[in-house]
N, C-alpha and C positions, 0 to 999 in steps of 0.2 A: 356378403356384399358390403361395400363401403356405404357409409352414411352419405347423404346428399352433400353435406358441407365439405366432404373430402374429395368429391368428384371435380374434375376439370370442367371448364365451360363446354368443351366439345362433348364430354361424356353426358353432361346434362342435356345438351341439345339433342344428342342421339336418343336419350330416354324420352324427351318431349316429343320428338318425331314419331316415336313408337307408341305414343298415347299417354305418357305419364305427365299430367299437368303439374304435379307437384315439383317436378324437375325444373319447369319453367319458372315457377314461383321462386325457387331458390336462386336461379339465374338473375331474375329481376332484383331480388333483395340484395344480391351480391354487388350489383353495379348501379343501383338506382341513385345513390347519392352523387356519384361522379357524373352520371348522365344529366341528372336534374340540375346540378350546379353549373355544368357547361351551358345548358340551355338558358338558365337564369342569367348567367353572366353575358350571354349573347343578346337576349331580348330585354332584360332589365325590367320585367313586369311579372310578378309572381303568378297572377291568374293566367296570363298568356303562357307562361312557362309550364304551368300545370296542364293546360290544354295541349300544348305542343308535346309535352312528355307523354300524355296518353296517346296522341297520334303516332309518336315514335314507336311505342310498344305495339300498337296495332299493326304498323308497317313491319315491325320485326316478326310478329306472329305470322303475318301473311307470307313474308319472305321465307321464314323457316318452313312453313307448311308447303310452300311451292318449290322448296329445294334451292333457293337462291343463295344460301349461305354455304360457303365452302369450308370443309373441315380444317383446311390448312390455314385458315384466316384467324386472326386474333379477334375474338368476339367484341371486346370493348372498343377497339378501333372501328370496327364495322358499325357498331351501334352508335358511336359518336358521329360517324360520318352521316348516318341516317338523321340523327338529331340536328346536325349542322345544316344538312340539306332542307330539313323541315323549317328551320329558322329562316334560311334564305328564301324559301318558297313563301313563307308568311310575309316577309318584307317586300317581296316582289309583288304579291297580291295587293298589299297595302301601298305599294310604291313609296315606302318609307324606310328609314333606318333607325336603329335604336338611338335614343338621346344619350349623349356622352356625359351630361351633367349629373345624371342620376347615379346614386351609389346603392349597391345592394349589400345588405348584411343579413345573415341568417346563421343559425347554428350549424347548418351544413358546411359552410365555409370556415367555421371556427374550429374544426377538428372534431375529434370524438367526444361527444358530450358525456360519455360514460366515465371518462377520466376525471378523478376527483381533483379539482384545482381550486385555489382560493379565489375570493371575489376580486382581489387586487390583480391576480393573474388574468382573470376573465376580462377585466377592464383594459388591461394592457393588450391582450389579444384582440379585443374588439377595436380599440383605437388603431392598432397596427393594421388590421384588415381594412378599416375605413381609409387609412392613409394610403395603403397600397392600391386599393380600388379607385381612389380619387386620382392617383397618378396614372393608373391604367386608362381612366376615362379621358385623359388628356393626350393619349397617344393617337397616332393615325389609326383608322379602323383596321387596316390590314395587319398592323403590328399588334394591336390589342387582341385581335382574333387569334393570331398565331400564338401569342402568350397564353391565352386561355386554353387553347388546345394542347399546348405543351405542358403547362404546369397545373392546370385544373383537371383536364381530361387525361393527362399523362400519356399523350400520344408521342410516338417517335417522330423524328423529322420526316421520315419517309411517309408515315401515316398522315402527318399534317399536309404534306405535299399532295397526297392522293385526295384528301378531304376537300381541300380548297382549289384543286386543279392547277397547281403550280409545280415548278421543278423543285427538287430537294434543296438545291442551293438557295433558291428564293425563300423557301421555308426557313432554312437556317439563318439567312440574312434578316428576315423579318423578326425572328425571335432575338437575334443578336442586337439589332438596332432598337428594338423595344426596350431591352435591358439598358443599353447605353443611354437612350433618351430618358428613361426613368431615373437613372443616376444623375444625369444633367439637371433634371427637374428638381431632384432632392437637393443637389448642391446649390442650385439657384435659390431655393426656398430657405436653406440653411444660411446662405449669405445674406438674404433679405432680412432674416430674423435677427442677425447680428447687427446690421446697419440700422 
Protein backbone atom coordinates (compact mmCIF):
# COMPACT_ATOMS: atom_id res chain seq x y z
CA UNK A 1 0.00 0.00 0.00
CA UNK A 2 1.16 3.55 -0.74
CA UNK A 3 2.19 5.88 2.01
CA UNK A 4 -0.29 8.65 2.78
CA UNK A 5 1.95 11.32 1.25
CA UNK A 6 1.88 9.48 -2.09
CA UNK A 7 -1.92 9.35 -2.24
CA UNK A 8 -4.02 11.81 -4.22
CA UNK A 9 -6.53 14.05 -2.49
CA UNK A 10 -9.35 11.86 -3.78
CA UNK A 11 -7.70 8.70 -2.41
CA UNK A 12 -7.26 10.37 0.98
CA UNK A 13 -10.91 11.44 0.97
CA UNK A 14 -12.04 7.88 0.20
CA UNK A 15 -9.92 6.59 3.09
CA UNK A 16 -11.33 9.25 5.41
CA UNK A 17 -14.90 8.41 4.40
CA UNK A 18 -14.16 4.77 5.22
CA UNK A 19 -13.10 5.75 8.75
CA UNK A 20 -9.36 6.53 8.45
CA UNK A 21 -8.94 9.84 10.33
CA UNK A 22 -5.20 9.90 9.60
CA UNK A 23 -5.97 10.33 5.91
CA UNK A 24 -7.86 13.54 6.69
CA UNK A 25 -4.94 14.82 8.79
CA UNK A 26 -2.64 14.36 5.79
CA UNK A 27 -5.13 16.20 3.57
CA UNK A 28 -5.33 19.11 6.03
CA UNK A 29 -1.54 19.29 6.34
CA UNK A 30 -1.14 19.25 2.55
CA UNK A 31 -3.41 22.27 1.98
CA UNK A 32 -3.47 24.21 5.27
CA UNK A 33 -0.97 26.91 4.28
CA UNK A 34 -2.70 27.80 1.03
CA UNK A 35 -6.16 27.88 2.60
CA UNK A 36 -5.06 29.82 5.69
CA UNK A 37 -3.11 32.36 3.61
CA UNK A 38 -6.13 32.90 1.38
CA UNK A 39 -8.37 33.50 4.41
CA UNK A 40 -5.78 35.77 6.02
CA UNK A 41 -5.40 37.90 2.90
CA UNK A 42 -9.18 38.24 2.64
CA UNK A 43 -9.91 39.13 6.28
CA UNK A 44 -6.56 40.70 7.32
CA UNK A 45 -6.86 39.70 10.97
CA UNK A 46 -4.89 36.71 12.25
CA UNK A 47 -7.28 35.76 15.09
CA UNK A 48 -10.30 36.04 12.85
CA UNK A 49 -8.51 34.04 10.14
CA UNK A 50 -7.76 31.28 12.66
CA UNK A 51 -11.43 31.16 13.69
CA UNK A 52 -12.62 31.07 10.08
CA UNK A 53 -9.97 28.44 9.25
CA UNK A 54 -11.40 26.17 11.96
CA UNK A 55 -14.95 26.80 10.70
CA UNK A 56 -13.83 25.93 7.17
CA UNK A 57 -12.47 22.56 8.21
CA UNK A 58 -15.57 21.80 10.28
CA UNK A 59 -17.66 22.52 7.17
CA UNK A 60 -15.32 20.35 5.07
CA UNK A 61 -15.60 17.46 7.54
CA UNK A 62 -19.40 17.72 7.59
CA UNK A 63 -19.60 17.97 3.80
CA UNK A 64 -17.33 14.95 3.33
CA UNK A 65 -19.32 12.88 5.81
CA UNK A 66 -22.58 13.87 4.13
CA UNK A 67 -21.21 13.04 0.68
CA UNK A 68 -21.33 16.60 -0.72
CA UNK A 69 -17.85 16.40 -2.25
CA UNK A 70 -17.74 14.92 -5.74
CA UNK A 71 -14.71 12.79 -6.61
CA UNK A 72 -14.27 14.54 -9.95
CA UNK A 73 -13.76 17.90 -8.24
CA UNK A 74 -10.44 19.44 -7.35
CA UNK A 75 -10.29 19.40 -3.55
CA UNK A 76 -8.27 22.60 -3.08
CA UNK A 77 -10.63 24.64 -5.29
CA UNK A 78 -13.60 23.25 -3.38
CA UNK A 79 -11.96 23.99 0.00
CA UNK A 80 -10.99 27.54 -1.05
CA UNK A 81 -14.56 28.14 -2.22
CA UNK A 82 -15.78 27.12 1.25
CA UNK A 83 -13.17 29.41 2.84
CA UNK A 84 -14.20 32.30 0.58
CA UNK A 85 -17.86 31.78 1.43
CA UNK A 86 -17.04 31.70 5.17
CA UNK A 87 -15.19 35.02 4.83
CA UNK A 88 -18.11 36.56 2.92
CA UNK A 89 -20.55 35.25 5.55
CA UNK A 90 -18.48 36.78 8.33
CA UNK A 91 -18.52 40.21 6.68
CA UNK A 92 -22.22 39.96 5.92
CA UNK A 93 -22.91 39.21 9.58
CA UNK A 94 -20.73 42.11 10.66
CA UNK A 95 -21.95 44.22 7.73
CA UNK A 96 -18.36 45.25 7.20
CA UNK A 97 -15.52 44.77 4.78
CA UNK A 98 -11.82 44.24 5.44
CA UNK A 99 -9.77 47.40 5.81
CA UNK A 100 -7.53 47.97 2.82
CA UNK A 101 -4.84 49.88 4.70
CA UNK A 102 -3.69 46.90 6.73
CA UNK A 103 -0.78 44.79 5.53
CA UNK A 104 -0.36 41.17 6.45
CA UNK A 105 3.08 39.58 6.69
CA UNK A 106 3.77 36.11 7.92
CA UNK A 107 6.17 33.29 7.18
CA UNK A 108 3.34 31.51 5.37
CA UNK A 109 3.44 34.07 2.55
CA UNK A 110 7.23 34.23 2.51
CA UNK A 111 7.69 30.80 0.97
CA UNK A 112 9.06 27.64 2.49
CA UNK A 113 10.77 28.47 5.78
CA UNK A 114 12.81 25.24 5.56
CA UNK A 115 14.87 26.65 2.68
CA UNK A 116 18.18 27.98 3.98
CA UNK A 117 18.50 31.62 2.89
CA UNK A 118 20.65 34.47 4.10
CA UNK A 119 19.40 37.25 6.35
CA UNK A 120 19.78 39.70 3.45
CA UNK A 121 17.56 37.51 1.24
CA UNK A 122 14.97 37.31 4.02
CA UNK A 123 14.89 41.10 4.30
CA UNK A 124 14.50 41.44 0.53
CA UNK A 125 11.68 38.87 0.48
CA UNK A 126 9.91 40.57 3.40
CA UNK A 127 10.21 44.02 1.80
CA UNK A 128 8.98 42.67 -1.53
CA UNK A 129 5.99 40.96 0.10
CA UNK A 130 5.17 44.14 2.02
CA UNK A 131 5.35 46.23 -1.16
CA UNK A 132 3.20 43.80 -3.16
CA UNK A 133 0.60 43.59 -0.40
CA UNK A 134 0.53 47.39 -0.06
CA UNK A 135 -0.16 47.63 -3.80
CA UNK A 136 -2.85 44.94 -3.55
CA UNK A 137 -4.52 46.89 -0.74
CA UNK A 138 -4.96 49.84 -3.11
CA UNK A 139 -6.84 47.79 -5.71
CA UNK A 140 -10.63 47.67 -5.95
CA UNK A 141 -11.96 44.87 -3.74
CA UNK A 142 -13.10 42.65 -6.63
CA UNK A 143 -9.69 42.85 -8.33
CA UNK A 144 -7.83 42.24 -5.08
CA UNK A 145 -10.01 39.23 -4.30
CA UNK A 146 -9.50 37.76 -7.79
CA UNK A 147 -5.73 38.24 -7.50
CA UNK A 148 -5.64 36.49 -4.12
CA UNK A 149 -7.66 33.55 -5.43
CA UNK A 150 -5.49 33.25 -8.54
CA UNK A 151 -2.00 33.66 -7.14
CA UNK A 152 -2.28 32.72 -3.45
CA UNK A 153 -4.97 30.04 -3.63
CA UNK A 154 -3.78 28.92 -7.10
CA UNK A 155 -7.29 28.61 -8.50
CA UNK A 156 -7.94 28.45 -12.22
CA UNK A 157 -10.01 31.23 -13.80
CA UNK A 158 -12.95 28.84 -14.04
CA UNK A 159 -12.64 28.04 -10.32
CA UNK A 160 -12.40 31.76 -9.47
CA UNK A 161 -15.55 32.39 -11.49
CA UNK A 162 -17.38 29.62 -9.61
CA UNK A 163 -16.11 30.82 -6.24
CA UNK A 164 -17.25 34.43 -6.63
CA UNK A 165 -20.27 33.67 -8.86
CA UNK A 166 -19.20 35.55 -11.97
CA UNK A 167 -18.51 34.57 -15.56
CA UNK A 168 -15.10 33.25 -16.52
CA UNK A 169 -14.42 36.35 -18.66
CA UNK A 170 -15.18 38.56 -15.66
CA UNK A 171 -12.73 36.56 -13.53
CA UNK A 172 -10.10 36.86 -16.27
CA UNK A 173 -10.75 40.58 -16.57
CA UNK A 174 -10.50 41.20 -12.84
CA UNK A 175 -7.12 39.50 -12.60
CA UNK A 176 -5.88 41.24 -15.76
CA UNK A 177 -6.98 44.69 -14.57
CA UNK A 178 -5.54 44.04 -11.11
CA UNK A 179 -2.13 43.37 -12.65
CA UNK A 180 -2.42 46.40 -14.96
CA UNK A 181 -3.44 48.62 -12.03
CA UNK A 182 -0.58 47.33 -9.88
CA UNK A 183 1.88 48.11 -12.69
CA UNK A 184 0.45 51.63 -13.02
CA UNK A 185 0.77 52.16 -9.27
CA UNK A 186 4.39 50.95 -9.33
CA UNK A 187 5.23 53.21 -12.28
CA UNK A 188 3.58 56.18 -10.59
CA UNK A 189 5.51 55.56 -7.36
CA UNK A 190 8.78 55.16 -9.28
CA UNK A 191 8.14 58.43 -11.11
CA UNK A 192 7.30 60.22 -7.85
CA UNK A 193 10.52 58.89 -6.28
CA UNK A 194 12.56 60.34 -9.17
CA UNK A 195 10.87 63.76 -8.96
